[in-house]
Each structure stands twice: as structure tokens, then as C-alpha cells.
C-alpha positions as CSV (number, residue, x, y, z in Angstrom):
1,M,42.6,136.8,-4.1
2,N,39.8,139.3,-5.2
3,S,37.5,141.2,-2.7
4,E,34.4,139.3,-3.7
5,I,35.7,136.1,-2.7
6,S,37.2,137.7,0.6
7,Q,33.8,139.1,1.7
8,R,32.0,135.8,0.9
9,I,34.6,134.2,3.6
10,L,34.2,137.2,6.1
11,D,30.6,136.6,5.9
12,A,30.6,132.9,6.4
13,V,33.1,133.3,9.5
14,D,30.3,135.5,10.8
15,A,27.5,133.0,9.8
16,G,29.3,130.3,11.7
17,F,30.5,132.3,14.8
18,D,27.5,130.9,17.0
19,A,28.4,127.5,16.3
20,Q,32.3,128.3,16.6
21,L,31.5,129.4,20.1
22,A,29.5,126.3,21.0
23,T,32.1,124.0,19.7
24,T,34.7,126.1,21.8
25,R,32.5,126.1,24.9
26,D,32.4,122.1,24.5
27,F,36.3,121.8,24.1
28,V,37.2,124.2,27.0
29,A,34.8,121.8,29.4
30,I,37.1,119.1,29.0
31,P,39.7,119.0,31.5
32,S,42.9,118.4,29.5
33,T,45.4,118.8,32.3
34,R,48.7,116.7,31.8
35,G,48.5,113.0,31.0
36,V,44.6,113.1,30.6
37,E,44.2,114.9,27.3
38,G,42.5,111.7,25.7
39,P,38.9,113.1,25.8
40,C,40.0,116.3,24.2
41,Q,41.7,114.3,21.3
42,D,38.7,112.2,20.9
43,M,36.5,115.4,20.2
44,I,39.1,116.8,17.6
45,G,39.2,113.3,15.9
46,D,35.5,113.4,15.6
47,L,35.2,117.1,14.3
48,L,37.8,116.2,11.6
49,R,36.2,112.9,10.8
50,E,33.0,114.8,10.2
51,R,34.4,117.3,7.9
52,G,35.8,114.5,5.9
53,Y,39.5,114.7,6.7
54,E,42.1,111.9,6.7
55,V,42.9,111.2,10.4
56,D,46.0,109.9,12.0
57,D,45.7,109.3,15.8
58,W,48.8,107.8,17.2
59,H,50.3,106.9,20.7
60,I,53.4,108.9,21.1
61,D,56.6,106.9,21.3
62,L,59.2,108.7,23.4
63,D,62.0,106.3,22.1
64,E,61.3,107.6,18.7
65,L,61.6,111.3,19.8
66,K,64.5,111.3,22.5
67,D,67.2,112.0,20.4
68,L,65.3,114.7,18.4
69,R,66.2,118.4,18.5
70,G,64.3,120.1,21.4
71,Y,63.4,116.9,23.1
72,G,62.6,117.4,26.8
73,P,62.3,114.7,29.4
74,I,58.8,113.5,30.5
75,E,58.4,112.0,34.1
76,H,54.6,111.4,34.3
77,D,52.7,108.2,33.0
78,F,52.7,108.6,29.4
79,Y,51.1,105.7,27.8
80,K,47.7,107.0,26.9
81,V,48.7,110.2,25.3
82,R,48.1,110.9,21.6
83,T,48.6,113.2,18.8
84,V,45.8,113.6,16.2
85,V,46.4,115.0,12.6
86,G,43.6,115.6,10.1
87,T,44.7,116.1,6.6
88,Y,42.9,117.9,3.5
89,R,44.1,117.0,0.1
90,P,43.0,118.8,-2.4
91,A,41.4,118.0,-5.8
92,T,43.7,120.4,-7.5
93,T,47.2,121.5,-6.2
94,A,48.0,125.0,-7.0
95,G,48.7,126.5,-3.8
96,K,51.3,126.0,-1.0
97,S,50.7,123.7,1.9
98,L,49.9,124.5,5.2
99,I,50.1,123.2,8.8
100,L,47.5,124.7,11.3
101,Q,48.3,123.5,14.9
102,G,46.7,124.0,18.4
103,H,47.4,122.1,21.6
104,C,45.0,120.9,23.8
105,D,46.7,120.7,26.9
106,V,46.1,123.1,29.8
107,V,47.9,123.9,33.1
108,P,46.2,123.0,36.4
109,A,43.2,125.4,37.3
110,G,44.5,125.6,41.1
111,P,42.2,126.0,44.1
112,L,38.7,126.0,42.4
113,D,37.4,128.5,45.3
114,M,39.3,131.0,43.6
115,W,37.7,131.1,40.6
116,E,34.6,133.1,39.9
117,T,32.9,130.4,38.0
118,P,34.4,126.8,37.6
119,P,37.1,126.4,35.2
120,F,35.6,123.6,33.5
121,S,32.4,125.1,33.1
122,P,33.0,127.9,30.5
123,A,30.7,131.1,30.9
124,I,30.3,133.7,28.5
125,R,30.0,137.2,30.0
126,D,30.5,141.0,29.0
127,G,31.8,139.6,25.7
128,R,34.2,137.1,27.0
129,M,34.6,133.4,27.3
130,Y,35.9,132.4,30.7
131,G,37.4,128.9,31.7
132,R,40.9,127.2,31.9
133,G,42.1,127.1,28.5
134,A,39.6,129.2,26.9
135,C,42.4,131.8,25.8
136,D,45.5,129.2,26.0
137,M,44.7,128.0,23.4
138,K,41.5,126.0,22.7
139,S,39.8,128.9,21.1
140,G,42.6,129.4,18.8
141,T,42.3,125.6,17.7
142,I,38.7,125.7,17.1
143,G,38.9,129.0,15.5
144,A,41.7,127.7,13.0
145,L,38.9,124.6,12.4
146,Y,35.8,127.0,11.7
147,A,38.2,129.4,9.4
148,L,38.5,126.2,7.2
149,D,34.8,125.6,7.5
150,A,34.0,129.3,6.5
151,I,35.9,128.7,3.2
152,N,34.0,125.7,2.6
153,A,30.5,127.5,3.4
154,A,31.4,130.4,1.1
155,G,31.5,128.0,-1.7
156,F,35.2,127.5,-2.0
157,R,38.1,124.7,-1.3
158,P,41.6,125.2,-0.7
159,T,43.9,124.1,-3.6
160,A,47.0,122.7,-1.3
161,R,47.4,120.1,1.5
162,I,46.5,121.2,4.8
163,H,47.4,119.4,7.9
164,F,45.1,120.3,10.9
165,Q,47.3,119.1,14.2
166,S,46.0,118.8,17.6
167,V,48.9,117.9,19.8
168,I,49.8,117.8,23.6
169,E,52.5,118.8,26.1
170,E,53.1,122.0,24.8
171,E,53.1,123.5,28.4
172,S,55.6,121.2,29.5
173,T,57.9,119.7,26.6
174,G,56.7,120.2,23.1
175,V,56.8,116.5,22.7
176,G,53.5,116.7,20.9
177,A,54.6,119.1,18.2
178,L,57.8,117.2,17.8
179,S,55.9,114.0,17.3
180,T,54.3,115.5,14.3
181,L,57.7,116.0,12.5
182,Q,58.8,112.7,13.6
183,R,55.8,111.3,11.9
184,G,56.9,113.2,8.9
185,Y,54.3,116.0,8.6
186,R,55.8,118.9,6.5
187,A,54.4,121.9,4.9
188,D,55.3,125.2,3.1
189,A,54.5,127.1,6.4
190,C,52.7,126.6,9.8
191,L,50.4,128.8,11.6
192,I,49.7,128.6,15.4
193,P,46.7,130.4,16.5
194,E,48.1,131.1,20.0
195,P,46.7,134.2,21.9
196,T,48.8,136.8,21.1
197,G,46.6,139.9,21.2
198,G,46.4,140.3,17.5
199,K,50.3,140.6,17.0
200,M,52.7,138.4,15.3
201,V,55.2,136.8,17.4
202,R,58.5,137.9,15.9
203,S,61.0,136.4,18.5
204,Q,60.1,134.1,21.6
205,V,62.2,133.1,24.6
206,G,63.2,129.2,25.2
207,V,62.6,127.5,28.6
208,I,64.5,125.4,30.9
209,W,62.8,123.3,33.3
210,F,65.1,121.9,36.2
211,R,64.7,120.4,39.7
212,L,66.7,121.2,42.9
213,K,67.1,118.4,44.8
214,V,68.3,119.4,48.3
215,R,69.3,117.0,51.2
216,G,69.5,118.0,54.7
217,Q,69.9,116.5,58.2
218,P,66.8,115.7,60.1
219,A,66.5,116.2,63.9
220,H,63.7,116.8,66.7
221,V,63.0,120.9,66.3
222,F,64.0,121.1,70.4
223,E,67.8,120.6,69.1
224,A,67.3,121.9,65.6
225,G,71.1,123.2,66.0
226,I,72.3,119.9,65.4
227,G,70.2,119.2,62.1
228,A,70.5,120.8,58.9
229,N,67.2,122.4,57.1
230,A,66.9,121.4,53.7
231,I,64.0,124.0,53.2
232,T,66.0,126.7,54.2
233,A,69.0,125.4,52.2
234,A,66.8,125.5,49.2
235,Y,66.0,129.2,49.8
236,H,69.6,129.9,49.6
237,L,69.9,128.2,46.2
238,I,67.2,130.0,45.0
239,G,68.7,133.4,45.9
240,A,71.7,132.6,43.8
241,L,69.5,131.8,41.0
242,Q,67.8,135.0,41.3
243,K,71.3,136.6,40.7
244,L,71.8,134.4,37.7
245,E,68.5,135.6,36.5
246,A,69.8,139.2,36.6
247,E,73.0,138.5,35.0
248,W,71.1,136.9,32.3
249,N,68.7,139.8,31.8
250,E,72.0,142.2,31.6
251,R,73.2,140.2,28.7
252,A,69.8,140.2,27.1
253,K,70.3,144.1,26.6
254,S,72.3,143.3,23.5
255,D,69.6,141.2,21.8
256,R,68.2,143.1,18.8
257,H,64.4,142.0,20.0
258,F,64.6,141.7,23.7
259,K,66.7,144.7,24.5
260,A,63.4,146.6,24.2
261,L,62.2,144.7,27.2
262,T,62.9,145.3,30.7
263,H,62.8,141.9,32.2
264,P,62.7,139.3,29.4
265,I,64.5,136.6,31.5
266,N,62.2,135.1,34.1
267,F,63.1,132.4,36.7
268,N,60.3,130.9,38.7
269,P,60.5,128.3,41.4
270,G,57.2,127.2,40.8
271,I,56.6,123.8,42.9
272,I,58.4,123.4,46.4
273,K,58.0,119.9,48.1
274,G,59.8,119.2,51.4
275,G,60.0,117.8,55.0
276,D,57.7,115.3,56.7
277,W,56.6,116.5,60.0
278,A,56.4,120.1,61.5
279,S,58.2,119.3,64.4
280,S,61.1,117.8,62.5
281,V,64.0,119.7,60.9
282,P,63.3,118.8,57.1
283,A,65.9,116.4,55.5
284,W,64.9,117.1,52.1
285,C,63.3,119.5,49.7
286,D,62.6,119.4,46.0
287,V,62.2,122.6,43.9
288,D,60.9,122.7,40.4
289,C,62.1,125.6,38.3
290,R,61.7,127.3,35.1
291,I,63.8,129.7,33.6
292,A,64.0,131.5,30.1
293,V,66.7,131.7,27.5
294,L,67.1,133.8,24.5
295,P,67.1,132.9,20.9
296,G,70.7,131.8,20.0
297,W,71.3,130.7,23.2
298,S,72.6,127.2,23.8
299,I,70.9,125.0,25.9
300,A,73.8,122.8,27.0
301,E,75.8,126.0,28.0
302,A,72.7,127.4,29.8
303,Q,72.5,124.1,31.7
304,G,76.2,124.5,32.6
305,E,75.6,128.0,33.8
306,I,72.9,126.6,36.2
307,R,74.6,124.0,37.5
308,A,77.6,126.0,38.1
309,C,75.5,128.6,39.7
310,V,74.1,126.1,42.4
311,A,77.3,124.5,42.8
312,A,79.0,127.9,43.8
313,A,75.9,128.6,46.0
314,A,76.7,125.1,47.6
315,R,80.1,125.8,48.5
316,E,79.2,128.8,50.5
317,H,76.6,127.3,52.4
318,R,77.7,125.5,55.7
319,F,76.1,122.1,55.3
320,L,75.5,122.2,51.3
321,S,79.2,122.7,51.0
322,N,79.6,119.0,52.1
323,N,76.4,117.8,51.1
324,P,76.0,119.2,47.3
325,P,72.4,119.5,45.8
326,E,71.5,117.7,42.6
327,V,70.1,119.3,39.7
328,E,67.9,117.2,37.5
329,W,66.4,118.4,34.2
330,S,62.4,118.0,34.4
331,G,60.6,119.1,31.2
332,F,61.5,121.8,28.8
333,L,64.9,121.9,27.1
334,S,63.6,124.3,24.7
335,E,65.8,126.8,22.3
336,G,64.2,130.5,21.6
337,Y,63.2,131.0,18.3
338,E,63.2,134.1,15.8
339,L,60.5,134.4,13.2
340,K,62.7,134.8,9.8
341,D,63.3,133.6,6.1
342,S,59.2,134.0,6.1
343,A,58.9,137.0,3.7
344,E,56.3,135.0,1.3
345,S,54.3,133.7,4.1
346,E,54.2,137.0,6.0
347,A,53.2,138.7,3.1
348,A,50.4,136.6,2.5
349,F,49.4,137.1,6.1
350,G,50.0,140.7,5.8
351,R,47.2,140.9,3.1
352,A,44.9,138.8,5.2
353,Y,45.5,141.0,8.3
354,S,44.9,144.1,6.4
355,A,41.6,143.1,5.1
356,V,40.4,142.3,8.6
357,Y,42.2,144.7,10.7
358,G,43.1,147.4,8.6
359,G,47.0,148.4,8.5
360,E,50.0,146.4,9.3
361,V,50.2,143.7,11.7
362,Q,52.6,144.5,14.9
363,D,55.4,142.3,16.1
364,L,55.5,140.9,19.5
365,V,58.5,139.9,21.2
366,F,57.4,137.0,23.2
367,T,58.7,136.2,27.1
368,A,57.1,132.9,26.8
369,L,57.4,130.1,24.0
370,T,55.3,128.4,21.8
371,D,55.6,125.2,19.4
372,T,56.5,127.3,16.5
373,R,60.2,126.7,17.3
374,F,60.3,123.0,16.2
375,Y,59.2,124.0,12.9
376,G,61.4,126.7,12.4
377,L,64.6,125.4,14.0
378,N,64.4,121.6,13.1
379,Y,63.3,122.0,9.4
380,N,63.5,125.8,8.4
381,I,59.6,126.0,7.9
382,P,58.4,129.3,8.3
383,S,56.2,129.3,11.5
384,L,53.7,132.0,12.2
385,C,52.1,132.7,15.5
386,F,49.0,134.9,15.8
387,G,45.6,135.1,17.7
388,A,43.2,136.7,19.6
389,S,43.3,138.6,22.9
390,G,42.6,137.6,26.4
391,A,44.1,137.3,30.0
392,A,44.9,135.1,32.9
393,M,46.6,132.5,31.3
394,H,47.8,130.2,33.9
395,G,46.1,132.1,36.2
396,F,42.3,132.3,37.8
397,N,39.6,133.5,35.5
398,E,41.2,133.0,32.4
399,Y,39.3,134.5,29.3
400,V,39.3,135.0,25.6
401,D,37.9,138.1,24.1
402,L,35.2,137.0,21.8
403,D,35.2,140.1,19.4
404,S,39.1,139.4,18.9
405,L,38.3,135.8,18.4
406,R,36.2,136.6,15.6
407,K,38.7,138.8,13.9
408,S,41.4,136.2,14.4
409,T,39.4,133.6,12.9
410,K,38.5,135.9,9.9
411,A,42.4,136.7,9.6
412,T,43.0,132.8,9.7
413,A,40.7,132.0,7.1
414,L,41.7,134.7,4.5
415,F,45.1,133.7,5.0
416,I,44.3,130.0,4.1
417,A,42.8,131.3,1.3
418,E,45.6,133.6,0.4
419,W,48.4,130.7,1.1
420,C,46.8,127.8,-0.3
421,G,44.6,129.5,-3.0
422,V,41.1,128.5,-3.4
423,E,38.6,127.1,-6.0
424,K,34.9,126.9,-6.6
425,A,33.8,123.8,-4.5
């Protein structure tokens, strides 16, 4: 791709950036937590139709997905959830096909009084856009859409098929991305514009979600000794799992990518519920947990180690030894993923990156996960993950840096033009 075409596309990104931010604000303003992503999907569908894409908008059938690699169990009301894919078909086919994917689901905002500005009233200040999902990853999704717009505004059109995909459940199971593959969407490469701080994800962890179901023996607190406190028993199990976390981090020291990190395996007891009355010894406690696994680790073997850890800890406990806890799988059952067999797509992205940032793109060893795993592991589709900078993902006052968003949009636009090819519109 010659420098004149590149510059026209870069200039078009700049010309459309105010409109891009306005659309991003509208998108972030929609509270799309788990199970209520519908209005966001409506917005994406409308944006795609306005641009002339073929739009496929369907309800996800879990029965069609449950036997596929990477499926995780769903526990909430799922009958409203949808996937939206907009397809661009070229007048002339000359380049390579591409999937552009973003997720519209966001994690809960937490106590609203702990935000400086309301999480779903996005605010721009000091070169940042604040709001739940502004960084993770609604700005990236809209950025990819406006990257396509910039190519068109510059007077060109891609010469390869492009699927623009908006999915749900990225934050808990990944079945939204999995549904696109079950539906038959494929391409020569995939790009997911998650917020990576301007680096390319080289290797990422997988994640397992599980629930400890601990049962105790209720009693009035005045004679607590005759009861068995399920909450304190749960803490005993958490302590054992923290030791498993340490063991897995020792194992990670032999991984060629993750050995550079001090603590890549993170275990998190994220939700705890238990008891019915402050003056009663609690008879139950449920703890929802997350732990990471590395690329190449077997999910089934990791599950076995978790079960064995919990069982061993229970045997050491006075009450649990005769009343063993249960372990339920409650979401992610996701393998780690390493980007490989991707030289051609990475070279194309490298040229786009160099034109915007200068130099060579740096690798990121990622202690979270992305949907790239489905494309790479299930169908050997090279799946790149690159995006803007920001902070406080899953925390208070989440934000995306707008200068980095402008640059990542430019790099995305040039990559699309490089990979798919362009011709005069």
C-alpha cells in the first residue's frame, strides 16, 4: 500500500474522530451488564445497517454450543441474549478476509457513590473518556467501526470479505464469540481491539470459574461450640487454594513467556454469600472463585487439581472432614492461548503499526484472557489482539486514553487496508 493511500486513510480517521467519540459515548452510556446487553446490540445492528452491511442478528442457543471446545456453563437467564454480525462483501475480491470483533458486555459498576462520575454517564476530561466499558472494550469496538469508515471516507473500499462482530459473555464464558464460529463465520485472520496499551498480545492465560459450596451446622450463637460455622470453614478452603495458586506460579516459571512475570497465576475469591442471621452460626456459605491457567495446560487436569486441593483441605477440617464441600463449575472453562502461525497477518499489522507509532510493535504477556482463543485454538485462525491504553478496567473510574484511541484506530484502519486490500470506491 503506497504512502498516499495511507495518508488519506490516516487523515480520514482524524476527520471522523469527533464523530467516533460521540458514538463511543452513546455506546458506553448503555448499561450492558450480564443478561441485559440487548440495547447495545440494537445500537450496533443499527450502525451496521446504516453503513450497508448485511446484518445477522440471532438469539444464542446454548444447546448448539455446549459440546464445543471452550464452552463454559451459563447460570443466568439467557433467553434474551443475541449476537450481531455485520458482513461486508467486496465488489472485487483480491485481499484476505478478516473478522473484527468486540464485546459489548461489561462488568457490574459496584457502589455508585465510589465513582467520581456516574459509570453510565460517560465524561471526557483531561484527554480521557470515563465510564464503565469505556476502556474494556466499547471504545475499541467503535474504533474498529470508524476505522472501516475512514477507509470509505478516504475514497476506497476493501477488496475482501469482512465480518464485524459484536458479542456478549466475554467477561464470563465467551459463548458469544463461540456462537459466531458455530454460526459458520470464518476468515483468514481476526483482530480484537481490546485495550492492550498499544502492544500485541503474544500469550494469554486461560481462566476457570468455580464455586465452593460449604455447609455447616446451625446453632444459636450463645452455644456456638455445638455448631459448625460454614463461613469460617470456607476461609479454610480459600487458604488451601492460595497454596495451590503458589504451586501453579512455581510451575509458571518454566513457561517461555510467563516466566518473565513474577505472579502470572492469580486466584481470586470474588463473591461470598452465606448465613441467614447474625446471631446464628451460619449453615451455608458459597464462594465464587476465579483462577488462571497457562497456555497448554489441560482444563480437565486443572479441574482435577482444584477438586483434589479442596478435598485435601476438607479432610484436615474438623467438620468438613465428615461433611465435604462441593465444587461447581460456574462460568469460564477457558484454555490459555499463544499467538502463533501468524507471520503473515502480524507482518501486515507491523507495517500498519510502524506507519502510526514508528518502530516495531511490542509483545504483551497477558494475565487476563480474550476471545482470541476461540479463533486460534478451535479453527487455527490467527487472532491478533491490539488496542488503546486506559486504566481501572473492572474498577472505579474506568477510562480510555483518547490519544491512544486515535492511534489504535489509525493502526486498525491501515491494517484492514493492508490485509484486505483496497480499491477506489
